[in-house]
PDB file of N, CA, C and O in Angstrom, chain B, residues numbered from 101:
ATOM      1  N   MET B 101       7.428  -7.464   9.444  1.00  0.00           N
ATOM      2  CA  MET B 101       8.528  -6.861   8.719  1.00  0.00           C
ATOM      3  C   MET B 101       8.660  -5.413   9.181  1.00  0.00           C
ATOM      4  O   MET B 101       7.654  -4.718   9.320  1.00  0.00           O
ATOM      5  N   SER B 102       9.871  -4.954   9.418  1.00  0.00           N
ATOM      6  CA  SER B 102      10.079  -3.592   9.883  1.00  0.00           C
ATOM      7  C   SER B 102       9.884  -2.607   8.737  1.00  0.00           C
ATOM      8  O   SER B 102       9.945  -2.972   7.563  1.00  0.00           O
ATOM      9  N   ARG B 103       9.653  -1.374   9.099  1.00  0.00           N
ATOM     10  CA  ARG B 103       9.424  -0.342   8.086  1.00  0.00           C
ATOM     11  C   ARG B 103      10.633  -0.154   7.197  1.00  0.00           C
ATOM     12  O   ARG B 103      10.492   0.017   5.986  1.00  0.00           O
ATOM     13  N   LYS B 104      11.826  -0.184   7.784  1.00  0.00           N
ATOM     14  CA  LYS B 104      13.038   0.038   6.992  1.00  0.00           C
ATOM     15  C   LYS B 104      13.245  -1.062   5.965  1.00  0.00           C
ATOM     16  O   LYS B 104      13.593  -0.786   4.817  1.00  0.00           O
ATOM     17  N   SER B 105      13.035  -2.291   6.365  1.00  0.00           N
ATOM     18  CA  SER B 105      13.215  -3.382   5.417  1.00  0.00           C
ATOM     19  C   SER B 105      12.110  -3.359   4.359  1.00  0.00           C
ATOM     20  O   SER B 105      12.351  -3.681   3.196  1.00  0.00           O
ATOM     21  N   GLN B 106      10.912  -2.981   4.762  1.00  0.00           N
ATOM     22  CA  GLN B 106       9.812  -2.879   3.805  1.00  0.00           C
ATOM     23  C   GLN B 106      10.090  -1.762   2.801  1.00  0.00           C
ATOM     24  O   GLN B 106       9.851  -1.933   1.606  1.00  0.00           O
ATOM     25  N   LEU B 107      10.583  -0.640   3.267  1.00  0.00           N
ATOM     26  CA  LEU B 107      10.893   0.478   2.391  1.00  0.00           C
ATOM     27  C   LEU B 107      12.037   0.126   1.450  1.00  0.00           C
ATOM     28  O   LEU B 107      12.005   0.490   0.274  1.00  0.00           O
ATOM     29  N   ALA B 108      13.040  -0.572   1.949  1.00  0.00           N
ATOM     30  CA  ALA B 108      14.157  -0.994   1.104  1.00  0.00           C
ATOM     31  C   ALA B 108      13.676  -1.946   0.011  1.00  0.00           C
ATOM     32  O   ALA B 108      14.141  -1.880  -1.127  1.00  0.00           O
ATOM     33  N   GLU B 109      12.749  -2.824   0.360  1.00  0.00           N
ATOM     34  CA  GLU B 109      12.191  -3.756  -0.622  1.00  0.00           C
ATOM     35  C   GLU B 109      11.407  -2.991  -1.693  1.00  0.00           C
ATOM     36  O   GLU B 109      11.507  -3.304  -2.880  1.00  0.00           O
ATOM     37  N   LEU B 110      10.633  -1.994  -1.275  1.00  0.00           N
ATOM     38  CA  LEU B 110       9.847  -1.216  -2.225  1.00  0.00           C
ATOM     39  C   LEU B 110      10.734  -0.384  -3.154  1.00  0.00           C
ATOM     40  O   LEU B 110      10.411  -0.205  -4.328  1.00  0.00           O
ATOM     41  N   ARG B 111      11.833   0.116  -2.635  1.00  0.00           N
ATOM     42  CA  ARG B 111      12.744   0.939  -3.452  1.00  0.00           C
ATOM     43  C   ARG B 111      13.395   0.126  -4.570  1.00  0.00           C
ATOM     44  O   ARG B 111      13.829   0.697  -5.571  1.00  0.00           O
ATOM     45  N   LYS B 112      13.468  -1.178  -4.418  1.00  0.00           N
ATOM     46  CA  LYS B 112      14.063  -2.041  -5.446  1.00  0.00           C
ATOM     47  C   LYS B 112      13.134  -2.235  -6.645  1.00  0.00           C
ATOM     48  O   LYS B 112      13.582  -2.616  -7.726  1.00  0.00           O
ATOM     49  N   LEU B 113      11.839  -1.971  -6.451  1.00  0.00           N
ATOM     50  CA  LEU B 113      10.866  -2.205  -7.507  1.00  0.00           C
ATOM     51  C   LEU B 113      10.904  -1.100  -8.557  1.00  0.00           C
ATOM     52  O   LEU B 113      11.300   0.032  -8.279  1.00  0.00           O
ATOM     53  N   THR B 114      10.485  -1.452  -9.765  1.00  0.00           N
ATOM     54  CA  THR B 114      10.411  -0.462 -10.838  1.00  0.00           C
ATOM     55  C   THR B 114       9.092   0.300 -10.724  1.00  0.00           C
ATOM     56  O   THR B 114       8.212  -0.069  -9.947  1.00  0.00           O
ATOM     57  N   LEU B 115       8.973   1.357 -11.506  1.00  0.00           N
ATOM     58  CA  LEU B 115       7.766   2.176 -11.465  1.00  0.00           C
ATOM     59  C   LEU B 115       6.501   1.383 -11.824  1.00  0.00           C
ATOM     60  O   LEU B 115       5.503   1.500 -11.113  1.00  0.00           O
ATOM     61  N   PRO B 116       6.504   0.578 -12.901  1.00  0.00           N
ATOM     62  CA  PRO B 116       5.298  -0.208 -13.202  1.00  0.00           C
ATOM     63  C   PRO B 116       4.955  -1.220 -12.098  1.00  0.00           C
ATOM     64  O   PRO B 116       3.780  -1.476 -11.831  1.00  0.00           O
ATOM     65  N   GLU B 117       5.976  -1.788 -11.466  1.00  0.00           N
ATOM     66  CA  GLU B 117       5.731  -2.738 -10.380  1.00  0.00           C
ATOM     67  C   GLU B 117       5.111  -2.032  -9.171  1.00  0.00           C
ATOM     68  O   GLU B 117       4.227  -2.581  -8.514  1.00  0.00           O
ATOM     69  N   LEU B 118       5.579  -0.808  -8.879  1.00  0.00           N
ATOM     70  CA  LEU B 118       5.008  -0.047  -7.773  1.00  0.00           C
ATOM     71  C   LEU B 118       3.556   0.312  -8.059  1.00  0.00           C
ATOM     72  O   LEU B 118       2.711   0.257  -7.165  1.00  0.00           O
ATOM     73  N   LYS B 119       3.269   0.678  -9.297  1.00  0.00           N
ATOM     74  CA  LYS B 119       1.895   1.025  -9.652  1.00  0.00           C
ATOM     75  C   LYS B 119       0.982  -0.188  -9.550  1.00  0.00           C
ATOM     76  O   LYS B 119      -0.174  -0.060  -9.147  1.00  0.00           O
ATOM     77  N   LYS B 120       1.488  -1.363  -9.910  1.00  0.00           N
ATOM     78  CA  LYS B 120       0.705  -2.590  -9.785  1.00  0.00           C
ATOM     79  C   LYS B 120       0.453  -2.905  -8.314  1.00  0.00           C
ATOM     80  O   LYS B 120      -0.662  -3.266  -7.936  1.00  0.00           O
ATOM     81  N   ARG B 121       1.478  -2.770  -7.491  1.00  0.00           N
ATOM     82  CA  ARG B 121       1.330  -3.009  -6.049  1.00  0.00           C
ATOM     83  C   ARG B 121       0.312  -2.040  -5.449  1.00  0.00           C
ATOM     84  O   ARG B 121      -0.498  -2.426  -4.607  1.00  0.00           O
ATOM     85  N   LEU B 122       0.359  -0.780  -5.887  1.00  0.00           N
ATOM     86  CA  LEU B 122      -0.590   0.213  -5.404  1.00  0.00           C
ATOM     87  C   LEU B 122      -2.019  -0.172  -5.782  1.00  0.00           C
ATOM     88  O   LEU B 122      -2.934  -0.066  -4.965  1.00  0.00           O
ATOM     89  N   ARG B 123      -2.201  -0.612  -7.009  1.00  0.00           N
ATOM     90  CA  ARG B 123      -3.521  -1.038  -7.483  1.00  0.00           C
ATOM     91  C   ARG B 123      -4.043  -2.205  -6.638  1.00  0.00           C
ATOM     92  O   ARG B 123      -5.216  -2.238  -6.264  1.00  0.00           O
ATOM     93  N   ASP B 124      -3.159  -3.157  -6.347  1.00  0.00           N
ATOM     94  CA  ASP B 124      -3.546  -4.318  -5.540  1.00  0.00           C
ATOM     95  C   ASP B 124      -3.950  -3.905  -4.121  1.00  0.00           C
ATOM     96  O   ASP B 124      -4.950  -4.388  -3.590  1.00  0.00           O
ATOM     97  N   LEU B 125      -3.172  -3.015  -3.515  1.00  0.00           N
ATOM     98  CA  LEU B 125      -3.467  -2.574  -2.148  1.00  0.00           C
ATOM     99  C   LEU B 125      -4.768  -1.779  -2.093  1.00  0.00           C
ATOM    100  O   LEU B 125      -5.545  -1.921  -1.149  1.00  0.00           O
ATOM    101  N   LYS B 126      -5.007  -0.943  -3.103  1.00  0.00           N
ATOM    102  CA  LYS B 126      -6.247  -0.177  -3.125  1.00  0.00           C
ATOM    103  C   LYS B 126      -7.452  -1.105  -3.284  1.00  0.00           C
ATOM    104  O   LYS B 126      -8.515  -0.841  -2.721  1.00  0.00           O
ATOM    105  N   GLY B 127      -7.292  -2.190  -4.046  1.00  0.00           N
ATOM    106  CA  GLY B 127      -8.359  -3.180  -4.170  1.00  0.00           C
ATOM    107  C   GLY B 127      -8.631  -3.869  -2.847  1.00  0.00           C
ATOM    108  O   GLY B 127      -9.783  -4.099  -2.478  1.00  0.00           O
ATOM    109  N   GLU B 128      -7.564  -4.193  -2.140  1.00  0.00           N
ATOM    110  CA  GLU B 128      -7.720  -4.823  -0.822  1.00  0.00           C
ATOM    111  C   GLU B 128      -8.398  -3.861   0.151  1.00  0.00           C
ATOM    112  O   GLU B 128      -9.251  -4.267   0.940  1.00  0.00           O
ATOM    113  N   GLU B 129      -8.018  -2.592   0.091  1.00  0.00           N
ATOM    114  CA  GLU B 129      -8.632  -1.586   0.954  1.00  0.00           C
ATOM    115  C   GLU B 129     -10.133  -1.458   0.645  1.00  0.00           C
ATOM    116  O   GLU B 129     -10.949  -1.328   1.558  1.00  0.00           O
ATOM    117  N   PHE B 130     -10.483  -1.495  -0.624  1.00  0.00           N
ATOM    118  CA  PHE B 130     -11.881  -1.417  -1.047  1.00  0.00           C
ATOM    119  C   PHE B 130     -12.691  -2.567  -0.460  1.00  0.00           C
ATOM    120  O   PHE B 130     -13.793  -2.365   0.050  1.00  0.00           O
ATOM    121  N   GLU B 131     -12.136  -3.777  -0.537  1.00  0.00           N
ATOM    122  CA  GLU B 131     -12.820  -4.946   0.014  1.00  0.00           C
ATOM    123  C   GLU B 131     -12.967  -4.854   1.529  1.00  0.00           C
ATOM    124  O   GLU B 131     -14.001  -5.230   2.081  1.00  0.00           O
ATOM    125  N   MET B 132     -11.930  -4.353   2.199  1.00  0.00           N
ATOM    126  CA  MET B 132     -11.975  -4.235   3.659  1.00  0.00           C
ATOM    127  C   MET B 132     -13.020  -3.216   4.104  1.00  0.00           C
ATOM    128  O   MET B 132     -13.619  -3.354   5.170  1.00  0.00           O
ATOM    129  N   ARG B 133     -13.231  -2.201   3.283  1.00  0.00           N
ATOM    130  CA  ARG B 133     -14.231  -1.193   3.613  1.00  0.00           C
ATOM    131  C   ARG B 133     -15.613  -1.840   3.727  1.00  0.00           C
ATOM    132  O   ARG B 133     -16.371  -1.528   4.645  1.00  0.00           O
ATOM    133  N   PHE B 134     -15.939  -2.738   2.799  1.00  0.00           N
ATOM    134  CA  PHE B 134     -17.227  -3.421   2.850  1.00  0.00           C
ATOM    135  C   PHE B 134     -17.291  -4.398   4.021  1.00  0.00           C
ATOM    136  O   PHE B 134     -18.336  -4.540   4.657  1.00  0.00           O
ATOM    137  N   GLU B 135     -16.195  -5.059   4.302  1.00  0.00           N
ATOM    138  CA  GLU B 135     -16.170  -5.969   5.451  1.00  0.00           C
ATOM    139  C   GLU B 135     -16.411  -5.210   6.745  1.00  0.00           C
ATOM    140  O   GLU B 135     -17.117  -5.694   7.629  1.00  0.00           O
ATOM    141  N   ARG B 136     -15.825  -4.017   6.858  1.00  0.00           N
ATOM    142  CA  ARG B 136     -15.993  -3.220   8.068  1.00  0.00           C
ATOM    143  C   ARG B 136     -17.447  -2.775   8.222  1.00  0.00           C
ATOM    144  O   ARG B 136     -18.002  -2.811   9.320  1.00  0.00           O
ATOM    145  N   ILE B 137     -18.060  -2.356   7.110  1.00  0.00           N
ATOM    146  CA  ILE B 137     -19.453  -1.910   7.162  1.00  0.00           C
ATOM    147  C   ILE B 137     -20.381  -3.053   7.554  1.00  0.00           C
ATOM    148  O   ILE B 137     -21.314  -2.865   8.335  1.00  0.00           O
ATOM    149  N   SER B 138     -20.119  -4.241   7.007  1.00  0.00           N
ATOM    150  CA  SER B 138     -20.994  -5.385   7.290  1.00  0.00           C
ATOM    151  C   SER B 138     -20.678  -6.044   8.633  1.00  0.00           C
ATOM    152  O   SER B 138     -21.407  -6.935   9.071  1.00  0.00           O
ATOM    153  N   GLY B 139     -19.605  -5.617   9.285  1.00  0.00           N
ATOM    154  CA  GLY B 139     -19.260  -6.163  10.587  1.00  0.00           C
ATOM    155  C   GLY B 139     -18.467  -7.454  10.525  1.00  0.00           C
ATOM    156  O   GLY B 139     -18.322  -8.133  11.541  1.00  0.00           O
ATOM    157  N   LYS B 140     -17.950  -7.809   9.357  1.00  0.00           N
ATOM    158  CA  LYS B 140     -17.204  -9.056   9.199  1.00  0.00           C
ATOM    159  C   LYS B 140     -15.694  -8.874   9.338  1.00  0.00           C
ATOM    160  O   LYS B 140     -14.950  -9.856   9.353  1.00  0.00           O
ATOM    161  N   LEU B 141     -15.240  -7.635   9.439  1.00  0.00           N
ATOM    162  CA  LEU B 141     -13.811  -7.372   9.523  1.00  0.00           C
ATOM    163  C   LEU B 141     -13.287  -7.786  10.893  1.00  0.00           C
ATOM    164  O   LEU B 141     -13.807  -7.357  11.923  1.00  0.00           O
ATOM    165  N   GLU B 142     -12.262  -8.615  10.896  1.00  0.00           N
ATOM    166  CA  GLU B 142     -11.706  -9.114  12.153  1.00  0.00           C
ATOM    167  C   GLU B 142     -10.458  -8.350  12.582  1.00  0.00           C
ATOM    168  O   GLU B 142     -10.222  -8.168  13.776  1.00  0.00           O
ATOM    169  N   ASN B 143      -9.654  -7.901  11.610  1.00  0.00           N
ATOM    170  CA  ASN B 143      -8.392  -7.259  11.935  1.00  0.00           C
ATOM    171  C   ASN B 143      -8.447  -5.779  11.537  1.00  0.00           C
ATOM    172  O   ASN B 143      -8.118  -5.419  10.407  1.00  0.00           O
ATOM    173  N   TYR B 144      -8.863  -4.936  12.471  1.00  0.00           N
ATOM    174  CA  TYR B 144      -8.987  -3.504  12.189  1.00  0.00           C
ATOM    175  C   TYR B 144      -7.625  -2.839  12.018  1.00  0.00           C
ATOM    176  O   TYR B 144      -7.506  -1.823  11.334  1.00  0.00           O
ATOM    177  N   ARG B 145      -6.621  -3.402  12.627  1.00  0.00           N
ATOM    178  CA  ARG B 145      -5.275  -2.832  12.520  1.00  0.00           C
ATOM    179  C   ARG B 145      -4.763  -2.908  11.078  1.00  0.00           C
ATOM    180  O   ARG B 145      -3.989  -2.056  10.643  1.00  0.00           O
ATOM    181  N   ARG B 146      -5.191  -3.913  10.359  1.00  0.00           N
ATOM    182  CA  ARG B 146      -4.759  -4.085   8.971  1.00  0.00           C
ATOM    183  C   ARG B 146      -5.200  -2.907   8.097  1.00  0.00           C
ATOM    184  O   ARG B 146      -4.506  -2.547   7.146  1.00  0.00           O
ATOM    185  N   VAL B 147      -6.345  -2.312   8.414  1.00  0.00           N
ATOM    186  CA  VAL B 147      -6.827  -1.154   7.657  1.00  0.00           C
ATOM    187  C   VAL B 147      -5.816  -0.013   7.777  1.00  0.00           C
ATOM    188  O   VAL B 147      -5.470   0.633   6.788  1.00  0.00           O
ATOM    189  N   ARG B 148      -5.362   0.217   8.976  1.00  0.00           N
ATOM    190  CA  ARG B 148      -4.383   1.281   9.223  1.00  0.00           C
ATOM    191  C   ARG B 148      -3.071   0.983   8.511  1.00  0.00           C
ATOM    192  O   ARG B 148      -2.477   1.876   7.905  1.00  0.00           O
ATOM    193  N   GLU B 149      -2.618  -0.257   8.578  1.00  0.00           N
ATOM    194  CA  GLU B 149      -1.383  -0.656   7.899  1.00  0.00           C
ATOM    195  C   GLU B 149      -1.507  -0.477   6.388  1.00  0.00           C
ATOM    196  O   GLU B 149      -0.570  -0.028   5.728  1.00  0.00           O
ATOM    197  N   LEU B 150      -2.661  -0.828   5.853  1.00  0.00           N
ATOM    198  CA  LEU B 150      -2.894  -0.690   4.417  1.00  0.00           C
ATOM    199  C   LEU B 150      -2.803   0.763   3.989  1.00  0.00           C
ATOM    200  O   LEU B 150      -2.153   1.077   2.992  1.00  0.00           O
ATOM    201  N   ARG B 151      -3.448   1.650   4.733  1.00  0.00           N
ATOM    202  CA  ARG B 151      -3.410   3.066   4.384  1.00  0.00           C
ATOM    203  C   ARG B 151      -1.981   3.598   4.400  1.00  0.00           C
ATOM    204  O   ARG B 151      -1.598   4.394   3.542  1.00  0.00           O
ATOM    205  N   ARG B 152      -1.208   3.161   5.366  1.00  0.00           N
ATOM    206  CA  ARG B 152       0.185   3.617   5.450  1.00  0.00           C
ATOM    207  C   ARG B 152       1.032   3.038   4.314  1.00  0.00           C
ATOM    208  O   ARG B 152       1.893   3.728   3.768  1.00  0.00           O
ATOM    209  N   ASP B 153       0.791   1.778   3.959  1.00  0.00           N
ATOM    210  CA  ASP B 153       1.508   1.173   2.838  1.00  0.00           C
ATOM    211  C   ASP B 153       1.191   1.901   1.538  1.00  0.00           C
ATOM    212  O   ASP B 153       2.076   2.138   0.715  1.00  0.00           O
ATOM    213  N   ILE B 154      -0.074   2.251   1.362  1.00  0.00           N
ATOM    214  CA  ILE B 154      -0.480   2.992   0.164  1.00  0.00           C
ATOM    215  C   ILE B 154       0.227   4.343   0.119  1.00  0.00           C
ATOM    216  O   ILE B 154       0.693   4.762  -0.940  1.00  0.00           O
ATOM    217  N   ALA B 155       0.311   5.018   1.244  1.00  0.00           N
ATOM    218  CA  ALA B 155       0.984   6.315   1.303  1.00  0.00           C
ATOM    219  C   ALA B 155       2.472   6.173   0.980  1.00  0.00           C
ATOM    220  O   ALA B 155       3.033   7.007   0.269  1.00  0.00           O
ATOM    221  N   ARG B 156       3.111   5.125   1.496  1.00  0.00           N
ATOM    222  CA  ARG B 156       4.533   4.898   1.202  1.00  0.00           C
ATOM    223  C   ARG B 156       4.759   4.700  -0.289  1.00  0.00           C
ATOM    224  O   ARG B 156       5.680   5.274  -0.871  1.00  0.00           O
ATOM    225  N   ILE B 157       3.918   3.889  -0.895  1.00  0.00           N
ATOM    226  CA  ILE B 157       4.080   3.598  -2.315  1.00  0.00           C
ATOM    227  C   ILE B 157       3.820   4.854  -3.146  1.00  0.00           C
ATOM    228  O   ILE B 157       4.547   5.121  -4.104  1.00  0.00           O
ATOM    229  N   ARG B 158       2.801   5.621  -2.793  1.00  0.00           N
ATOM    230  CA  ARG B 158       2.528   6.870  -3.518  1.00  0.00           C
ATOM    231  C   ARG B 158       3.713   7.825  -3.427  1.00  0.00           C
ATOM    232  O   ARG B 158       4.054   8.493  -4.403  1.00  0.00           O
ATOM    233  N   THR B 159       4.336   7.887  -2.263  1.00  0.00           N
ATOM    234  CA  THR B 159       5.505   8.750  -2.084  1.00  0.00           C
ATOM    235  C   THR B 159       6.646   8.296  -2.983  1.00  0.00           C
ATOM    236  O   THR B 159       7.292   9.121  -3.630  1.00  0.00           O
ATOM    237  N   LEU B 160       6.894   7.008  -3.028  1.00  0.00           N
ATOM    238  CA  LEU B 160       7.967   6.482  -3.884  1.00  0.00           C
ATOM    239  C   LEU B 160       7.675   6.719  -5.365  1.00  0.00           C
ATOM    240  O   LEU B 160       8.580   7.043  -6.134  1.00  0.00           O
ATOM    241  N   ILE B 161       6.423   6.560  -5.761  1.00  0.00           N
ATOM    242  CA  ILE B 161       6.052   6.810  -7.155  1.00  0.00           C
ATOM    243  C   ILE B 161       6.308   8.271  -7.513  1.00  0.00           C
ATOM    244  O   ILE B 161       6.835   8.566  -8.586  1.00  0.00           O
ATOM    245  N   THR B 162       5.937   9.185  -6.616  1.00  0.00           N
ATOM    246  CA  THR B 162       6.167  10.602  -6.853  1.00  0.00           C
ATOM    247  C   THR B 162       7.653  10.895  -6.959  1.00  0.00           C
ATOM    248  O   THR B 162       8.073  11.644  -7.841  1.00  0.00           O
ATOM    249  N   GLU B 163       8.451  10.320  -6.080  1.00  0.00           N
ATOM    250  CA  GLU B 163       9.904  10.513  -6.125  1.00  0.00           C
ATOM    251  C   GLU B 163      10.467  10.041  -7.463  1.00  0.00           C
ATOM    252  O   GLU B 163      11.274  10.736  -8.082  1.00  0.00           O
ATOM    253  N   MET B 164      10.043   8.867  -7.905  1.00  0.00           N
ATOM    254  CA  MET B 164      10.558   8.311  -9.157  1.00  0.00           C
ATOM    255  C   MET B 164      10.124   9.153 -10.359  1.00  0.00           C
ATOM    256  O   MET B 164      10.908   9.362 -11.285  1.00  0.00           O
ATOM    257  N   GLU B 165       8.897   9.627 -10.346  1.00  0.00           N
ATOM    258  CA  GLU B 165       8.413  10.434 -11.458  1.00  0.00           C
ATOM    259  C   GLU B 165       9.118  11.791 -11.512  1.00  0.00           C
ATOM    260  O   GLU B 165       9.309  12.343 -12.596  1.00  0.00           O
ATOM    261  N   MET B 166       9.497  12.321 -10.377  1.00  0.00           N
ATOM    262  CA  MET B 166      10.209  13.600 -10.358  1.00  0.00           C
ATOM    263  C   MET B 166      11.633  13.462 -10.877  1.00  0.00           C
ATOM    264  O   MET B 166      12.203  14.420 -11.398  1.00  0.00           O
ATOM    265  N   LYS B 167      12.206  12.272 -10.734  1.00  0.00           N
ATOM    266  CA  LYS B 167      13.562  12.032 -11.223  1.00  0.00           C
ATOM    267  C   LYS B 167      13.607  11.942 -12.744  1.00  0.00           C
ATOM    268  O   LYS B 167      14.644  12.205 -13.352  1.00  0.00           O
ATOM    269  N   LEU B 168      12.487  11.570 -13.359  1.00  0.00           N
ATOM    270  CA  LEU B 168      12.447  11.385 -14.807  1.00  0.00           C
ATOM    271  C   LEU B 168      12.486  12.686 -15.538  1.00  0.00           C
ATOM    272  O   LEU B 168      12.459  12.704 -16.768  1.00  0.00           O
TER     273      LEU B 168
END
C-alpha cells in the first residue's frame, strides 16, 4: 500500500480508533524487539515500517488534539 493511500485511510479514523491502532502497533513492535534479540526475526524491514507507521499515527493524533 502506498504512503498516500495509507495516510488517507488513517485520516478517516476517529481519535479513539487511532489510539487503538497505535496501541496495537506498539505491542507488535514490542514483540518484534524480542524476536530480534533471540534471532528469530525474519523480516527486519518490518521493524522500520512499524516505527514509521507509529510516527504517522502519533502525528495525526497530535493534529486532531490540537484542533479540539
